[in-house]
C-alpha positions as CSV (number, residue, x, y, z in Angstrom):
1,M,-15.8,15.8,-4.1
2,G,-16.7,15.0,-0.3
3,A,-20.0,14.5,0.1
4,A,-21.0,15.1,3.5
5,F,-22.3,11.7,4.8
6,A,-20.3,8.8,6.5
7,R,-21.8,5.6,8.0
8,G,-21.2,2.0,8.4
9,Y,-20.5,-0.3,11.1
10,P,-18.3,0.9,14.3
11,W,-14.9,1.7,13.6
12,N,-12.9,0.4,16.6
13,R,-13.7,-3.6,15.5
14,L,-13.9,-6.3,12.9
15,A,-16.9,-6.2,10.9
16,Q,-19.6,-8.8,12.2
17,V,-22.8,-9.6,9.8
18,S,-24.6,-8.3,13.3
19,D,-23.6,-4.9,12.4
20,F,-25.8,-4.7,9.3
21,P,-29.3,-5.3,10.7
22,N,-30.8,-6.2,7.5
23,L,-27.7,-8.5,6.6
24,A,-28.6,-12.1,7.9
25,R,-26.0,-13.8,6.6
26,I,-22.3,-13.3,5.1
27,P,-23.3,-11.8,1.4
28,R,-23.2,-13.9,-1.6
29,R,-25.0,-11.5,-3.7
30,V,-22.3,-7.7,-3.8
31,V,-22.9,-4.6,-5.7
32,S,-20.0,-2.5,-5.8
33,L,-20.3,1.4,-6.3
34,V,-16.4,2.6,-6.0
35,P,-13.8,1.5,-8.4
36,S,-11.1,0.8,-5.7
37,S,-13.7,-1.4,-4.2
38,T,-14.6,-3.4,-7.1
39,E,-10.7,-4.1,-7.8
40,T,-10.6,-5.2,-4.2
41,V,-12.9,-7.3,-4.0
42,F,-11.3,-9.3,-7.1
43,D,-8.0,-8.8,-5.4
44,L,-8.6,-10.4,-2.4
45,G,-10.1,-13.4,-4.4
46,L,-14.1,-12.7,-3.4
47,E,-15.0,-11.6,-7.0
48,R,-17.8,-15.1,-6.9
49,F,-19.9,-12.7,-4.9
50,L,-19.6,-9.6,-6.8
51,V,-22.9,-9.2,-8.9
52,G,-22.9,-5.2,-10.1
53,R,-20.4,-2.6,-10.3
54,T,-20.4,0.8,-12.0
55,D,-19.4,2.4,-15.4
56,F,-16.0,3.4,-14.0
57,C,-15.2,0.0,-12.2
58,T,-12.5,-0.8,-15.5
59,H,-10.0,-2.8,-12.9
60,P,-8.9,-5.8,-13.7
61,R,-9.4,-5.1,-17.2
62,D,-9.3,-8.7,-18.2
63,R,-12.4,-9.6,-15.9
64,V,-14.3,-7.0,-14.6
65,G,-16.3,-6.9,-18.0
66,L,-18.1,-9.8,-16.9
67,V,-20.0,-8.1,-14.1
68,P,-23.2,-6.5,-14.8
69,S,-23.2,-2.3,-14.8
70,V,-25.5,-0.7,-12.5
71,G,-24.3,3.1,-14.3
72,G,-22.3,5.9,-12.8
73,T,-21.0,6.2,-9.4
74,K,-23.1,9.2,-8.3
75,N,-26.2,8.1,-10.4
76,P,-26.2,4.4,-10.6
77,E,-29.3,3.3,-12.0
78,L,-31.5,2.1,-8.8
79,P,-34.2,0.0,-10.6
80,R,-31.3,-2.2,-12.1
81,I,-29.7,-2.8,-8.5
82,R,-32.7,-3.7,-7.1
83,Q,-33.2,-6.4,-10.3
84,L,-29.4,-7.3,-8.8
85,K,-31.0,-8.1,-5.0
86,P,-28.1,-7.4,-3.4
87,D,-26.9,-8.5,0.2
88,L,-24.6,-5.6,0.1
89,V,-23.8,-2.7,-1.3
90,L,-19.9,-1.2,-1.1
91,A,-20.3,2.8,-1.3
92,N,-17.9,5.7,-0.5
93,Q,-18.8,9.1,1.0
94,E,-16.2,10.7,-1.2
95,E,-17.6,8.8,-4.7
96,N,-21.3,8.2,-4.3
97,T,-23.9,10.4,-3.4
98,E,-26.5,10.6,0.0
99,R,-29.2,10.4,-1.8
100,V,-28.4,7.5,-3.7
101,I,-27.4,5.9,0.0
102,R,-30.5,6.7,1.4
103,A,-32.6,5.7,-1.3
104,L,-31.0,1.8,-0.9
105,E,-31.3,2.1,2.6
106,A,-35.1,2.9,3.0
107,E,-35.7,-0.1,0.4
108,G,-33.6,-2.5,3.5
109,I,-30.4,-3.2,1.1
110,P,-27.4,-3.1,3.4
111,V,-24.8,-0.3,2.5
112,W,-21.4,-0.3,3.9
113,V,-20.3,3.5,3.4
114,A,-16.4,3.8,3.5
115,F,-14.8,6.6,4.2
116,P,-10.9,5.9,4.8
117,K,-8.4,8.9,5.7
118,T,-5.0,7.4,6.4
119,V,-3.5,4.4,5.2
120,R,-4.0,2.7,8.6
121,E,-7.9,3.4,8.1
122,A,-7.4,2.2,4.5
123,I,-6.1,-1.3,6.3
124,S,-8.3,-1.2,9.0
125,D,-11.5,-1.5,6.5
126,L,-9.6,-4.4,3.9
127,R,-9.7,-6.1,7.1
128,R,-12.9,-6.2,8.1
129,L,-14.2,-6.4,4.5
130,A,-12.2,-10.1,4.5
131,S,-13.5,-10.6,8.0
132,L,-17.0,-10.0,6.7
133,F,-16.6,-12.6,4.2
134,A,-15.2,-14.8,6.5
135,S,-12.2,-15.4,4.0
136,S,-9.0,-16.9,5.6
137,R,-7.0,-16.3,2.2
138,A,-8.2,-12.2,2.4
139,C,-7.4,-12.0,5.5
140,Q,-3.6,-13.7,4.7
141,Q,-3.4,-10.5,1.8
142,V,-4.5,-8.1,4.1
143,D,-1.4,-8.8,6.4
144,L,1.0,-8.9,3.8
145,L,-0.1,-5.4,3.0
146,E,-0.1,-4.1,6.6
147,R,3.8,-5.3,6.6
148,A,4.5,-3.5,3.0
149,V,2.9,-0.3,4.8
150,E,5.2,-1.1,7.7
151,W,8.1,-0.8,5.7
152,A,7.3,1.9,3.6
153,G,7.3,3.9,7.0
154,E,10.6,3.0,8.3
155,S,12.1,3.1,4.6
156,A,11.2,6.7,4.3
157,A,12.6,8.2,7.6
158,G,15.3,10.8,5.6
159,D,14.8,13.5,3.1
160,T,11.3,14.5,2.7
161,P,10.8,16.6,-0.2
162,S,7.9,18.8,-0.5
163,V,5.1,17.8,-2.7
164,F,2.6,19.9,-4.8
165,C,-0.6,17.8,-5.9
166,P,-3.3,19.5,-7.5
167,I,-6.2,17.4,-8.0
168,W,-8.1,19.8,-10.6
169,R,-8.1,22.8,-11.9
170,A,-10.4,25.8,-13.3
171,G,-9.7,28.2,-16.3
172,P,-7.2,27.4,-19.9
173,A,-4.1,25.3,-19.0
174,E,-2.2,28.4,-20.2
175,M,-3.2,30.4,-17.4
176,P,-5.8,28.7,-14.6
177,S,-7.5,30.8,-12.1
178,W,-6.9,28.0,-9.6
179,W,-5.9,24.6,-8.9
180,M,-7.5,22.0,-6.6
181,T,-5.5,20.4,-3.9
182,F,-5.5,18.3,-1.0
183,N,-5.0,19.0,2.8
184,R,-3.8,16.2,6.0
185,E,-7.5,15.5,6.2
186,T,-7.5,13.2,3.4
187,Y,-5.8,9.5,2.4
188,A,-3.8,11.1,-0.5
189,H,-1.8,12.8,1.9
190,D,-1.3,10.3,4.2
191,L,-0.1,8.3,1.5
192,L,2.3,10.8,-0.2
193,Q,4.0,11.0,3.9
194,L,4.2,7.4,4.2
195,C,6.0,7.4,0.8
196,G,8.1,10.1,1.9
197,G,6.7,13.1,1.0
198,R,6.0,16.5,2.6
199,N,2.3,18.2,1.4
200,V,3.0,21.7,0.8
201,F,-0.5,22.3,1.8
202,A,-1.3,19.9,4.9
203,D,-2.7,22.6,6.7
204,R,-4.4,24.6,4.1
205,E,-8.5,24.6,4.8
206,R,-11.0,25.0,2.2
207,R,-13.1,28.6,2.7
208,Y,-16.5,29.8,1.4
209,P,-17.1,31.4,-1.2
210,L,-14.3,30.7,-3.4
211,A,-13.1,34.5,-3.3
212,A,-12.1,33.5,0.4
213,D,-10.6,30.3,-0.2
214,L,-8.3,32.2,-3.2
215,G,-7.5,35.4,-0.2
216,R,-9.4,37.9,-2.0
217,G,-12.5,38.4,0.3
218,P,-14.1,37.1,3.9
219,S,-15.1,33.9,4.4
220,R,-17.9,32.8,5.9
221,E,-18.8,29.5,7.4
222,L,-21.2,26.8,5.9
223,A,-23.1,24.0,7.2
224,R,-21.6,20.8,5.8
225,R,-19.1,22.3,3.7
226,D,-15.9,20.0,3.2
227,H,-12.7,21.5,4.1
228,R,-10.4,19.3,3.0
229,Y,-9.7,20.1,-0.8
230,P,-8.3,24.2,-1.0
231,R,-8.1,26.0,-4.2
232,V,-5.0,27.6,-4.6
233,D,-3.6,30.5,-6.7
234,L,-0.5,31.1,-8.9
235,E,1.4,33.1,-5.9
236,E,0.3,30.4,-3.3
237,I,1.5,27.5,-4.6
238,R,4.7,29.9,-5.4
239,Q,5.1,30.8,-2.3
240,A,4.6,26.9,-0.9
241,W,7.9,26.2,-2.7
242,P,7.6,22.7,-4.0
243,E,10.4,20.4,-4.8
244,V,8.0,17.9,-6.5
245,L,5.3,18.6,-8.3
246,L,2.9,15.4,-8.8
247,L,0.4,16.0,-12.4
248,P,-2.1,12.8,-12.0
249,D,-4.3,11.7,-14.6
250,E,-7.4,11.9,-12.3
251,P,-9.5,12.9,-11.2
252,F,-8.5,15.7,-13.3
253,G,-7.1,14.4,-16.2
254,F,-4.0,16.6,-16.4
255,G,-2.1,16.8,-20.1
256,E,1.4,18.1,-21.6
257,A,-0.2,21.5,-21.5
258,D,-0.5,21.6,-18.1
259,L,2.8,20.6,-17.6
260,K,4.2,23.2,-20.3
261,S,2.0,25.9,-18.0
262,L,3.4,25.4,-14.7
263,V,7.1,25.4,-16.2
264,A,6.2,28.5,-18.0
265,L,4.3,30.0,-14.8
266,L,6.8,29.1,-12.2
267,P,10.3,28.5,-13.6
268,E,12.2,29.6,-10.2
269,V,9.9,27.0,-7.8
270,P,12.3,24.3,-7.2
271,A,10.2,21.7,-8.6
272,V,10.6,23.5,-12.2
273,R,13.9,24.6,-11.7
274,D,15.3,21.2,-10.9
275,G,13.6,18.8,-13.7
276,R,11.3,17.5,-10.9
277,L,7.7,17.4,-12.6
278,R,6.5,13.9,-12.5
279,W,3.5,12.0,-14.1
280,V,1.7,10.3,-11.7
281,E,-1.7,7.7,-11.8
282,G,-4.3,9.1,-9.6
283,S,-5.7,5.7,-8.6
284,L,-2.6,4.9,-7.1
285,L,-2.9,8.2,-4.6
286,F,-6.7,8.3,-4.6
287,W,-7.9,4.6,-4.6
288,H,-7.8,3.2,-1.2
289,G,-8.2,-0.6,-1.2
290,T,-5.2,-3.1,-2.5
291,R,-4.1,-0.7,-5.0
292,M,-2.1,0.9,-2.0
293,A,-0.2,-2.0,-3.0
294,K,0.7,-0.7,-6.0
295,A,1.4,2.8,-4.8
296,L,3.6,1.7,-2.5
297,Q,5.9,0.2,-4.7
298,T,5.6,3.2,-7.1
299,L,5.0,6.4,-5.2
300,P,8.5,6.5,-3.2
301,A,10.5,6.3,-6.8
302,L,8.7,9.3,-7.6
303,L,9.4,11.5,-4.5
304,R,12.6,10.5,-4.7
């Protein structure tokens, strides 16, 4: 996760067609390489412009199948993208690779690379997208979502339970060697905080190599490495003392075996002791875009 690459138009104003030198008009042919962006295009009523998406773009389930696929998010088929003659490609730093973005830009195809690390930045991206397509309906929907964000922030005031949310693990479910999680420099952290949770690893930076990350050796600074996704072992989770434990179904599909393992390995931790282990749709935590609306409705109840 977290390719070291971020581009796009300036972040401090609404997007204009002029932000993309090779884009002569409002885009009419769009390829989305990001599942959350594909769903957002549909939700904002802009699907008539969508001519391509990835195999992993599965929402909305009843309509997305009508849009041709260009392959995966990491390795889309560039010849298929070229054949679609897009005016604009929607990409994301964490979903797509620099190699693919560079290849598209080298052919003169405008690419919007989004990389929101907070809910507010995600809202700003949505507003810029609506503005880029000159859609008053989409702008109105973004306004409603922004109000929901404000309401959620006010409602979350008060008790904030501490939360551990792994996003990957290494080794067998019965005894993983480590779990990966996220710190405060991520959209997921900001969303959890907005919904009334306190990320127990908010201040934990990833260290390199793995031995250093797990506190078993010296760390070494390596250029262009992402520090937002630390790997933690059993003892570090125990010391963090989470009151709620969320098990998402993506990017890693945690299952019953993982739940049983955590119950057996951490019986004294409040989340286990008090029966506050929750399943959660990973898309609610990690898909910035219009799925945020469902996240704001669902996550507060899981944290309470």
